[in-house]
VEXFI-928657 format. One record per residue (C-alpha): x, y, z; residue in three letters. Coordinates in steps of 0.001 Angstrom, whole numbers. Layout:
// residues N
X,Y,Z,ALA;
...
// end
This chain:
// residues 90
81936,79285,56102,MET;
78137,77789,56740,ARG;
75463,78233,54498,ASN;
71652,78899,55624,ALA;
70903,75362,55673,VAL;
74045,73824,57449,SER;
74237,73075,61096,VAL;
77078,73549,63396,PRO;
78937,70172,63768,ALA;
78815,70865,67748,ASN;
75050,72154,67628,SER;
74318,70344,70914,ALA;
76917,71970,72951,ASP;
76128,75539,71168,PHE;
72322,75081,72309,LEU;
72928,73723,75685,SER;
75523,76962,76357,ASN;
73154,80052,75554,GLY;
73158,79818,71781,GLY;
70177,79272,69869,LEU;
66967,78311,71529,GLU;
65894,74805,71180,ARG;
63055,74123,68259,GLY;
64837,76609,66067,THR;
63990,75521,62690,VAL;
66551,75387,60136,VAL;
65133,75942,56651,PRO;
65169,72984,54382,ALA;
64627,75201,50972,ALA;
67879,76454,49731,ARG;
68277,80423,50455,SER;
68009,80979,46987,ALA;
64439,79511,46879,ASP;
63513,81593,49691,MET;
61513,84942,49929,ALA;
63762,87667,51039,GLU;
61615,88452,53846,GLU;
61955,84643,54998,ASP;
65730,84799,54848,VAL;
65813,88003,56888,ALA;
63607,86163,59422,ALA;
65808,83393,59596,TYR;
68943,85496,59851,LEU;
67258,87642,62744,PHE;
66764,84252,64652,ASP;
70344,83122,64257,LEU;
71776,86822,65138,LEU;
69591,86983,68193,VAL;
71169,83633,69290,GLY;
74604,84755,68463,ALA;
74119,88029,70544,ARG;
72578,86151,73498,ARG;
75766,83941,73267,LEU;
78138,86773,73102,ALA;
76342,88830,75923,THR;
76473,85641,77856,SER;
80222,85286,77467,ARG;
80956,89139,78491,LYS;
81767,90039,75055,GLN;
79904,93430,74914,ARG;
81321,94869,71765,PHE;
80701,91719,69770,LEU;
77287,91759,71011,ALA;
76673,95467,70013,TYR;
77864,94596,66660,LEU;
75865,91746,66304,ILE;
72796,93888,67606,GLY;
73292,96243,64775,MET;
72805,93281,62415,ALA;
69880,92143,64487,VAL;
68340,95498,63744,GLU;
68760,95511,60271,GLU;
67513,92037,59723,ALA;
64441,93285,61585,ARG;
63777,95963,59028,LEU;
64402,93703,56201,LEU;
61787,91385,57516,THR;
59308,94478,57256,MET;
60652,95136,53688,GLY;
62804,97966,54685,ARG;
66349,98848,55183,SER;
68467,101298,57267,ALA;
70618,101894,54344,VAL;
69601,105710,53792,LYS;
66190,104990,55184,GLY;
65010,103491,52159,GLN;
62227,101259,51403,LYS;
63134,98182,49365,LYS;
62230,98510,45925,SER;
60104,95863,44354,ALA;
// end
């Protein structure tokens, strides 16, 4: 398992095979030091790349599941969550 600051060993292969777009910035700060919205935005970017990769590999159900995680990450960047439709309490 990787943490938010590690890079896959084969990142060049991953990037060239339809994974994350080049120029994606991996945060230098540990996730504990980042604001929750920043972590959600970072995860959103990773998940979008993962969904593209799953789609390009014709893994439709996996792409769908990742899409659900993408939507939750998008909501979290706005300070909301799909869980019970509640806003995140401060």
